[in-house]
Every structure is written in C-alpha cells, then in structure tokens.
GUSETI-98096 format. One record per atom (N, C-alpha, C, CB): atom name; x, y, z; residue number from 1. Coordinates in nm, 3 decimals, m for minus. Glycine has a CB too. Layout:
CA_X_Y_Z_NUM
...
END
This chain:
N_m1.979_m3.444_8.447_1
CA_m2.053_m3.490_8.561_1
C_m2.145_m3.379_8.608_1
CB_m1.958_m3.535_8.673_1
N_m2.254_m3.421_8.665_2
CA_m2.351_m3.325_8.713_2
C_m2.402_m3.373_8.848_2
CB_m2.468_m3.306_8.612_2
N_m2.425_m3.281_8.936_3
CA_m2.480_m3.314_9.066_3
C_m2.621_m3.258_9.072_3
CB_m2.391_m3.257_9.182_3
N_m2.714_m3.339_9.120_4
CA_m2.852_m3.293_9.129_4
C_m2.914_m3.345_9.258_4
CB_m2.934_m3.338_9.006_4
N_m3.025_m3.283_9.296_5
CA_m3.095_m3.322_9.418_5
C_m3.217_m3.405_9.380_5
CB_m3.137_m3.197_9.500_5
N_m3.233_m3.521_9.445_6
CA_m3.346_m3.608_9.419_6
C_m3.468_m3.556_9.496_6
CB_m3.314_m3.754_9.460_6
N_m3.589_m3.609_9.466_7
CA_m3.709_m3.563_9.537_7
C_m3.701_m3.585_9.688_7
CB_m3.831_m3.634_9.483_7
N_m3.622_m3.681_9.734_8
CA_m3.611_m3.705_9.877_8
C_m3.512_m3.611_9.944_8
CB_m3.571_m3.848_9.903_8
N_m3.442_m3.530_9.865_9
CA_m3.349_m3.433_9.922_9
C_m3.204_m3.479_9.919_9
CB_m3.388_m3.404_10.062_9
N_m3.177_m3.604_9.879_10
CA_m3.038_m3.648_9.873_10
C_m2.974_m3.598_9.744_10
CB_m3.030_m3.803_9.881_10
N_m2.843_m3.592_9.745_11
CA_m2.769_m3.544_9.629_11
C_m2.722_m3.661_9.545_11
CB_m2.650_m3.456_9.672_11
N_m2.738_m3.649_9.415_12
CA_m2.697_m3.753_9.322_12
C_m2.592_m3.693_9.229_12
CB_m2.818_m3.809_9.241_12
N_m2.486_m3.769_9.208_13
CA_m2.382_m3.726_9.116_13
C_m2.363_m3.833_9.011_13
CB_m2.249_m3.697_9.190_13
N_m2.353_m3.793_8.886_14
CA_m2.337_m3.890_8.779_14
C_m2.316_m3.821_8.647_14
CB_m2.458_m3.983_8.770_14
N_m2.302_m3.899_8.538_15
CA_m2.278_m3.839_8.408_15
C_m2.397_m3.758_8.361_15
CB_m2.246_m3.946_8.306_15
N_m2.369_m3.654_8.288_16
CA_m2.473_m3.568_8.233_16
C_m2.516_m3.625_8.098_16
CB_m2.423_m3.420_8.218_16
N_m2.632_m3.689_8.096_17
CA_m2.680_m3.755_7.975_17
C_m2.752_m3.657_7.882_17
CB_m2.772_m3.870_8.011_17
N_m2.769_m3.533_7.922_18
CA_m2.844_m3.439_7.840_18
C_m2.776_m3.412_7.707_18
CB_m2.864_m3.309_7.915_18
N_m2.642_m3.414_7.702_19
CA_m2.573_m3.389_7.575_19
C_m2.597_m3.503_7.478_19
CB_m2.423_m3.370_7.598_19
N_m2.600_m3.626_7.527_20
CA_m2.628_m3.741_7.442_20
C_m2.771_m3.733_7.391_20
CB_m2.605_m3.874_7.518_20
N_m2.864_m3.700_7.478_21
CA_m3.004_m3.688_7.438_21
C_m3.021_m3.579_7.334_21
CB_m3.092_m3.660_7.560_21
N_m2.954_m3.465_7.353_22
CA_m2.965_m3.356_7.254_22
C_m2.912_m3.399_7.119_22
CB_m2.889_m3.232_7.303_22
N_m2.800_m3.471_7.118_23
CA_m2.740_m3.513_6.992_23
C_m2.828_m3.615_6.920_23
CB_m2.602_m3.572_7.016_23
N_m2.884_m3.710_6.994_24
CA_m2.964_m3.814_6.931_24
C_m3.104_m3.766_6.895_24
CB_m2.974_m3.932_7.022_24
N_m3.162_m3.681_6.977_25
CA_m3.296_m3.631_6.949_25
C_m3.292_m3.518_6.847_25
CB_m3.363_m3.582_7.079_25
N_m3.181_m3.449_6.841_26
CA_m3.164_m3.346_6.740_26
C_m3.205_m3.207_6.781_26
CB_m3.239_m3.383_6.621_26
N_m3.208_m3.180_6.910_27
CA_m3.247_m3.047_6.955_27
C_m3.140_m2.943_6.919_27
CB_m3.271_m3.046_7.105_27
N_m3.014_m2.981_6.927_28
CA_m2.906_m2.890_6.890_28
C_m2.796_m2.972_6.823_28
CB_m2.850_m2.813_7.014_28
N_m2.721_m2.906_6.738_29
CA_m2.611_m2.977_6.672_29
C_m2.479_m2.936_6.736_29
CB_m2.609_m2.948_6.519_29
N_m2.382_m3.028_6.740_30
CA_m2.252_m2.995_6.799_30
C_m2.174_m2.901_6.708_30
CB_m2.171_m3.124_6.826_30
N_m2.083_m2.828_6.767_31
CA_m1.997_m2.740_6.689_31
C_m1.901_m2.824_6.605_31
CB_m1.918_m2.645_6.781_31
N_m1.855_m2.766_6.495_32
CA_m1.754_m2.834_6.415_32
C_m1.619_m2.819_6.483_32
CB_m1.749_m2.777_6.269_32
N_m1.528_m2.909_6.453_33
CA_m1.397_m2.908_6.518_33
C_m1.287_m2.922_6.414_33
CB_m1.387_m3.021_6.622_33
N_m1.231_m2.809_6.374_34
CA_m1.121_m2.815_6.277_34
C_m0.997_m2.878_6.342_34
CB_m1.088_m2.673_6.225_34
N_m0.979_m2.857_6.471_35
CA_m0.866_m2.919_6.542_35
C_m0.885_m3.071_6.543_35
CB_m0.854_m2.865_6.687_35
N_m1.005_m3.117_6.570_36
CA_m1.034_m3.260_6.569_36
C_m1.013_m3.321_6.432_36
CB_m1.177_m3.285_6.615_36
N_m1.054_m3.251_6.328_37
CA_m1.033_m3.300_6.191_37
C_m0.884_m3.310_6.162_37
CB_m1.103_m3.207_6.088_37
N_m0.809_m3.208_6.200_38
CA_m0.663_m3.209_6.178_38
C_m0.595_m3.322_6.252_38
CB_m0.603_m3.077_6.221_38
N_m0.634_m3.345_6.377_39
CA_m0.575_m3.454_6.455_39
C_m0.610_m3.591_6.396_39
CB_m0.621_m3.446_6.601_39
N_m0.732_m3.606_6.348_40
CA_m0.772_m3.733_6.288_40
C_m0.693_m3.759_6.159_40
CB_m0.925_m3.734_6.259_40
N_m0.672_m3.654_6.080_41
CA_m0.592_m3.669_5.958_41
C_m0.448_m3.705_5.993_41
CB_m0.596_m3.539_5.874_41
N_m0.391_m3.638_6.092_42
CA_m0.255_m3.670_6.135_42
C_m0.246_m3.814_6.184_42
CB_m0.209_m3.574_6.247_42
N_m0.348_m3.858_6.255_43
CA_m0.351_m3.996_6.304_43
C_m0.355_m4.095_6.188_43
CB_m0.472_m4.017_6.395_43
N_m0.432_m4.063_6.085_44
CA_m0.441_m4.152_5.969_44
C_m0.308_m4.161_5.893_44
CB_m0.550_m4.104_5.875_44
N_m0.225_m4.059_5.905_45
CA_m0.094_m4.060_5.840_45
C_0.008_m4.133_5.926_45
CB_m0.047_m3.917_5.812_45
N_0.011_m4.103_6.056_46
CA_0.116_m4.154_6.144_46
C_0.091_m4.297_6.192_46
CB_0.130_m4.063_6.264_46
N_m0.032_m4.330_6.225_47
CA_m0.062_m4.459_6.288_47
C_m0.024_m4.581_6.203_47
CB_m0.207_m4.465_6.320_47
N_m0.052_m4.584_6.072_48
CA_m0.011_m4.702_5.995_48
C_0.141_m4.721_5.992_48
CB_m0.063_m4.691_5.852_48
N_0.214_m4.610_5.986_49
CA_0.361_m4.618_5.988_49
C_0.410_m4.671_6.122_49
CB_0.423_m4.481_5.959_49
N_0.351_m4.621_6.229_50
CA_0.389_m4.666_6.363_50
C_0.353_m4.813_6.382_50
CB_0.319_m4.579_6.470_50
N_0.237_m4.853_6.334_51
CA_0.193_m4.992_6.347_51
C_0.291_m5.086_6.275_51
CB_0.052_m5.009_6.290_51
N_0.330_m5.050_6.155_52
CA_0.424_m5.133_6.079_52
C_0.556_m5.146_6.153_52
CB_0.447_m5.073_5.938_52
N_0.606_m5.036_6.206_53
CA_0.732_m5.038_6.280_53
C_0.721_m5.123_6.407_53
CB_0.776_m4.896_6.316_53
N_0.610_m5.112_6.477_54
CA_0.591_m5.191_6.598_54
C_0.587_m5.340_6.567_54
CB_0.463_m5.148_6.670_54
N_0.513_m5.377_6.464_55
CA_0.501_m5.519_6.429_55
C_0.636_m5.575_6.382_55
CB_0.395_m5.538_6.319_55
N_0.710_m5.496_6.304_56
CA_0.842_m5.539_6.259_56
C_0.936_m5.559_6.378_56
CB_0.902_m5.437_6.160_56
N_0.935_m5.465_6.470_57
CA_1.019_m5.474_6.589_57
C_0.978_m5.593_6.675_57
CB_1.011_m5.344_6.670_57
N_0.849_m5.614_6.691_58
CA_0.800_m5.727_6.770_58
C_0.843_m5.860_6.713_58
CB_0.650_m5.723_6.780_58
N_0.836_m5.873_6.581_59
CA_0.880_m5.997_6.518_59
C_1.030_m6.016_6.536_59
CB_0.844_m5.998_6.368_59
N_1.107_m5.907_6.522_60
CA_1.253_m5.917_6.538_60
C_1.290_m5.956_6.681_60
CB_1.320_m5.784_6.502_60
N_1.213_m5.910_6.778_61
CA_1.239_m5.941_6.918_61
C_1.169_m6.069_6.965_61
CB_1.196_m5.826_7.005_61
N_1.091_m6.130_6.875_62
CA_1.010_m6.248_6.909_62
C_0.919_m6.217_7.028_62
CB_1.101_m6.369_6.942_62
N_0.857_m6.097_7.022_63
CA_0.770_m6.051_7.130_63
C_0.626_m6.040_7.079_63
CB_0.819_m5.915_7.186_63
N_0.542_m6.134_7.122_64
CA_0.400_m6.126_7.086_64
C_0.335_m6.000_7.140_64
CB_0.325_m6.248_7.136_64
N_0.382_m5.951_7.255_65
CA_0.322_m5.831_7.315_65
C_0.345_m5.709_7.227_65
CB_0.381_m5.807_7.455_65
N_0.464_m5.695_7.173_66
CA_0.494_m5.579_7.088_66
C_0.419_m5.591_6.954_66
CB_0.647_m5.566_7.063_66
N_0.411_m5.712_6.900_67
CA_0.336_m5.733_6.776_67
C_0.188_m5.701_6.799_67
CB_0.354_m5.879_6.725_67
N_0.134_m5.747_6.911_68
CA_m0.006_m5.720_6.943_68
C_m0.030_m5.570_6.961_68
CB_m0.049_m5.796_7.069_68
N_0.066_m5.501_7.020_69
CA_0.054_m5.356_7.034_69
C_0.050_m5.288_6.898_69
CB_0.170_m5.300_7.118_69
N_0.129_m5.339_6.805_70
CA_0.125_m5.287_6.668_70
C_m0.010_m5.309_6.602_70
CB_0.232_m5.352_6.585_70
N_m0.071_m5.424_6.632_71
CA_m0.203_m5.452_6.579_71
C_m0.307_m5.357_6.639_71
CB_m0.242_m5.598_6.608_71
N_m0.294_m5.329_6.767_72
CA_m0.385_m5.233_6.832_72
C_m0.367_m5.093_6.772_72
CB_m0.360_m5.230_6.985_72
N_m0.244_m5.059_6.740_73
CA_m0.219_m4.929_6.678_73
C_m0.287_m4.923_6.541_73
CB_m0.068_m4.903_6.664_73
N_m0.286_m5.034_6.468_74
CA_m0.356_m5.039_6.340_74
C_m0.506_m5.022_6.361_74
CB_m0.326_m5.171_6.267_74
N_m0.560_m5.082_6.467_75
CA_m0.701_m5.063_6.501_75
C_m0.730_m4.915_6.526_75
CB_m0.739_m5.147_6.624_75
N_m0.639_m4.846_6.589_76
CA_m0.656_m4.702_6.613_76
C_m0.668_m4.626_6.482_76
CB_m0.539_m4.647_6.696_76
N_m0.600_m4.673_6.378_77
CA_m0.611_m4.610_6.247_77
C_m0.753_m4.621_6.195_77
CB_m0.513_m4.675_6.147_77
N_m0.812_m4.739_6.208_78
CA_m0.950_m4.758_6.163_78
C_m1.047_m4.671_6.243_78
CB_m0.991_m4.907_6.175_78
N_m1.023_m4.662_6.371_79
CA_m1.109_m4.578_6.455_79
C_m1.094_m4.431_6.420_79
CB_m1.077_m4.600_6.604_79
N_m0.973_m4.390_6.385_80
CA_m0.951_m4.251_6.342_80
C_m1.027_m4.222_6.213_80
CB_m0.801_m4.224_6.323_80
N_m1.035_m4.322_6.124_81
CA_m1.110_m4.304_6.000_81
C_m1.259_m4.284_6.029_81
CB_m1.090_m4.425_5.908_81
N_m1.313_m4.362_6.123_82
CA_m1.454_m4.346_6.161_82
C_m1.476_m4.208_6.222_82
CB_m1.497_m4.457_6.260_82
N_m1.385_m4.168_6.310_83
CA_m1.393_m4.036_6.373_83
C_m1.389_m3.926_6.268_83
CB_m1.279_m4.018_6.473_83
N_m1.295_m3.936_6.175_84
CA_m1.280_m3.834_6.071_84
C_m1.406_m3.825_5.985_84
CB_m1.158_m3.863_5.983_84
N_m1.462_m3.939_5.950_85
CA_m1.585_m3.938_5.870_85
C_m1.697_m3.865_5.944_85
CB_m1.628_m4.083_5.837_85
N_m1.712_m3.894_6.073_86
CA_m1.815_m3.826_6.151_86
C_m1.793_m3.676_6.160_86
CB_m1.821_m3.885_6.290_86
N_m1.669_m3.635_6.184_87
CA_m1.639_m3.493_6.196_87
C_m1.658_m3.419_6.064_87
CB_m1.496_m3.473_6.245_87
N_m1.615_m3.481_5.954_88
CA_m1.628_m3.416_5.824_88
C_m1.774_m3.406_5.781_88
CB_m1.548_m3.492_5.718_88
N_m1.851_m3.513_5.803_89
CA_m1.993_m3.507_5.767_89
C_m2.067_m3.403_5.850_89
CB_m2.058_m3.644_5.785_89
N_m2.031_m3.387_5.975_90
CA_m2.092_m3.284_6.058_90
C_m2.053_m3.145_6.007_90
CB_m2.051_m3.301_6.206_90
N_m1.926_m3.127_5.974_91
CA_m1.877_m2.995_5.933_91
C_m1.924_m2.954_5.793_91
CB_m1.727_m2.992_5.938_91
N_m1.934_m3.050_5.700_92
CA_m1.964_m3.013_5.562_92
C_m2.113_m3.014_5.528_92
CB_m1.892_m3.105_5.469_92
N_m2.184_m3.116_5.569_93
CA_m2.326_m3.126_5.532_93
C_m2.420_m3.113_5.650_93
CB_m2.351_m3.257_5.461_93
N_m2.363_m3.092_5.768_94
CA_m2.446_m3.071_5.886_94
C_m2.512_m3.195_5.941_94
CB_m2.549_m2.972_5.855_94
N_m2.461_m3.311_5.907_95
CA_m2.517_m3.436_5.959_95
C_m2.464_m3.458_6.099_95
CB_m2.482_m3.556_5.866_95
N_m2.515_m3.380_6.195_96
CA_m2.466_m3.389_6.332_96
C_m2.494_m3.523_6.396_96
CB_m2.529_m3.280_6.415_96
N_m2.597_m3.593_6.350_97
CA_m2.632_m3.724_6.406_97
C_m2.527_m3.830_6.375_97
CB_m2.767_m3.768_6.352_97
N_m2.438_m3.804_6.278_98
CA_m2.333_m3.901_6.246_98
C_m2.229_m3.906_6.358_98
CB_m2.266_m3.865_6.111_98
N_m2.210_m3.795_6.428_99
CA_m2.111_m3.790_6.535_99
C_m2.141_m3.891_6.646_99
CB_m2.104_m3.650_6.593_99
N_m2.262_m3.893_6.705_100
CA_m2.290_m3.996_6.805_100
C_m2.295_m4.136_6.745_100
CB_m2.421_m3.966_6.875_100
N_m2.334_m4.148_6.618_101
CA_m2.333_m4.278_6.553_101
C_m2.189_m4.330_6.539_101
CB_m2.401_m4.270_6.414_101
N_m2.097_m4.241_6.501_102
CA_m1.956_m4.279_6.493_102
C_m1.903_m4.320_6.631_102
CB_m1.871_m4.162_6.437_102
N_m1.946_m4.250_6.735_103
CA_m1.904_m4.285_6.871_103
C_m1.954_m4.424_6.909_103
CB_m1.956_m4.180_6.972_103
N_m2.074_m4.459_6.867_104
CA_m2.127_m4.592_6.895_104
C_m2.049_m4.701_6.820_104
CB_m2.276_m4.599_6.859_104
N_m2.009_m4.671_6.697_105
CA_m1.927_m4.766_6.621_105
C_m1.794_m4.787_6.691_105
CB_m1.905_m4.716_6.475_105
N_m1.732_m4.678_6.733_106
CA_m1.604_m4.687_6.804_106
C_m1.620_m4.768_6.933_106
CB_m1.550_m4.546_6.837_106
N_m1.728_m4.745_7.007_107
CA_m1.752_m4.819_7.131_107
C_m1.772_m4.968_7.103_107
CB_m1.875_m4.763_7.204_107
N_m1.845_m5.001_6.997_108
CA_m1.868_m5.142_6.963_108
C_m1.737_m5.211_6.926_108
CB_m1.968_m5.153_6.846_108
N_m1.652_m5.144_6.851_109
CA_m1.523_m5.203_6.814_109
C_m1.437_m5.222_6.939_109
CB_m1.449_m5.113_6.710_109
N_m1.438_m5.125_7.027_110
CA_m1.359_m5.136_7.149_110
C_m1.406_m5.252_7.236_110
CB_m1.365_m5.005_7.228_110
N_m1.537_m5.270_7.249_111
CA_m1.592_m5.381_7.327_111
C_m1.552_m5.514_7.264_111
CB_m1.746_m5.370_7.338_111
N_m1.565_m5.524_7.132_112
CA_m1.528_m5.647_7.061_112
C_m1.380_m5.680_7.083_112
CB_m1.557_m5.634_6.910_112
N_m1.294_m5.581_7.068_113
CA_m1.151_m5.603_7.087_113
C_m1.119_m5.642_7.231_113
CB_m1.072_m5.478_7.048_113
N_m1.187_m5.580_7.324_114
CA_m1.167_m5.613_7.465_114
C_m1.207_m5.755_7.497_114
CB_m1.246_m5.518_7.553_114
N_m1.320_m5.799_7.442_115
CA_m1.365_m5.937_7.465_115
C_m1.266_m6.035_7.404_115
CB_m1.506_m5.958_7.405_115
N_m1.222_m6.008_7.282_116
CA_m1.125_m6.098_7.218_116
C_m0.994_m6.103_7.296_116
CB_m1.098_m6.053_7.074_116
N_m0.948_m5.990_7.344_117
CA_m0.824_m5.988_7.422_117
C_m0.842_m6.065_7.552_117
CB_m0.780_m5.843_7.452_117
N_m0.956_m6.048_7.616_118
CA_m0.983_m6.117_7.743_118
C_m0.984_m6.268_7.722_118
CB_m1.117_m6.070_7.802_118
N_m1.038_m6.312_7.609_119
CA_m1.047_m6.454_7.578_119
C_m0.918_m6.509_7.519_119
CB_m1.162_m6.479_7.484_119
N_m0.821_m6.421_7.492_120
CA_m0.696_m6.465_7.432_120
C_m0.708_m6.500_7.286_120
CB_m0.643_m6.583_7.506_120
N_m0.804_m6.442_7.220_121
CA_m0.828_m6.468_7.078_121
C_m0.774_m6.351_6.997_121
CB_m0.979_m6.490_7.050_121
N_m0.780_m6.367_6.868_122
CA_m0.742_m6.258_6.780_122
C_m0.601_m6.275_6.729_122
CB_m0.756_m6.127_6.851_122
N_m0.561_m6.181_6.653_123
CA_m0.430_m6.184_6.588_123
C_m0.318_m6.181_6.691_123
CB_m0.415_m6.067_6.492_123
N_m0.222_m6.265_6.669_124
CA_m0.099_m6.265_6.748_124
C_m0.120_m6.298_6.895_124
CB_m0.033_m6.131_6.737_124
N_m0.228_m6.368_6.925_125
CA_m0.247_m6.415_7.062_125
C_m0.142_m6.521_7.091_125
CB_m0.392_m6.471_7.084_125
N_m0.105_m6.539_7.216_126
CA_m0.004_m6.641_7.248_126
C_m0.046_m6.777_7.191_126
CB_0.017_m6.652_7.401_126
N_0.050_m6.843_7.128_127
CA_0.023_m6.975_7.071_127
C_m0.027_m6.972_6.929_127
CB_m0.074_m7.046_7.155_127
N_m0.046_m6.852_6.870_128
CA_m0.090_m6.843_6.731_128
C_0.027_m6.797_6.646_128
CB_m0.211_m6.747_6.716_128
N_0.024_m6.836_6.521_129
CA_0.127_m6.790_6.429_129
C_0.098_m6.645_6.393_129
CB_0.133_m6.879_6.301_129
N_0.198_m6.564_6.393_130
CA_0.180_m6.423_6.361_130
C_0.254_m6.391_6.234_130
CB_0.228_m6.332_6.477_130
N_0.180_m6.351_6.132_131
CA_0.242_m6.308_6.009_131
C_0.169_m6.184_5.960_131
CB_0.241_m6.421_5.901_131
N_0.210_m6.132_5.848_132
CA_0.150_m6.008_5.799_132
C_0.007_m6.025_5.753_132
CB_0.232_m5.952_5.688_132
N_m0.041_m6.147_5.736_133
CA_m0.178_m6.165_5.693_133
C_m0.278_m6.132_5.803_133
CB_m0.199_m6.307_5.645_133
N_m0.236_m6.144_5.929_134
CA_m0.329_m6.112_6.038_134
C_m0.294_m5.980_6.103_134
CB_m0.328_m6.224_6.142_134
N_m0.174_m5.938_6.094_135
CA_m0.132_m5.816_6.164_135
C_m0.121_m5.703_6.069_135
CB_m0.001_m5.836_6.236_135
END
C-alpha cells in the first residue's frame, strides 16, 4: 500500500501499482526466488497426495464438503505448477514477464472456480454424483 497526496491536498491510500507496471512494461525484472521454487516443488509433491486422501475420506463419510475440499486441493496443485513454471522461467532464461502472466492465469482460474462455486456448479456440487472421474 502507498499513501500519496492528490493535487487538491487530500491524502489517498491504495495499492502500489508501480510494481505491476514495472513488470509488464519491462523496466526492471523481479529477483529469482529459490525459496519460492522449493515451496512450489514441495506443493506439487504433497498436494496430490493430500487431495486423494481428502476425497477418499469425504466419500467414506458421505460428505460432499470434504470431497469438494479435496477437489480444491487438487486445483492448488495445478496452480502450483503454473507458479513453478513462472518462477523457473524467470530464474533460468530471464523471462521475467512470465511471472505476471502466471499470476494472471492463477487469477483467472480462481475467478472461474469462485463463479462455479457460487452457482453451485462443478465437481461434487450438492445433488451431483461424485466419482473419481470428476474429482
């Protein structure tokens, strides 16, 4: 967040968009993140296992909520893959513009999932059959 003074003298507080502009316009490239790469790799290993366990437990308990949570965890695996691709491309070949592009992909997926959840659509929504083909 950044606070600034407008021409009329009032103070404005809001997000600092200069970092987004720098990344998209290409004035500076972001630093590489070995910690971020390590966490994304760990996520790609752990999340599918956790998702499978959650879905199995949800089916055993006849709980659509737990099964749906397992599906969301699987979605996190896909998002981690997008994140890892962006971080690795930035670190290895210097394609810093992939990082904000990956963030936009993640945001689009999150919006889509949110809309589907709000509408009660998607895998394992109440009243739908839930099997391994959708989850």
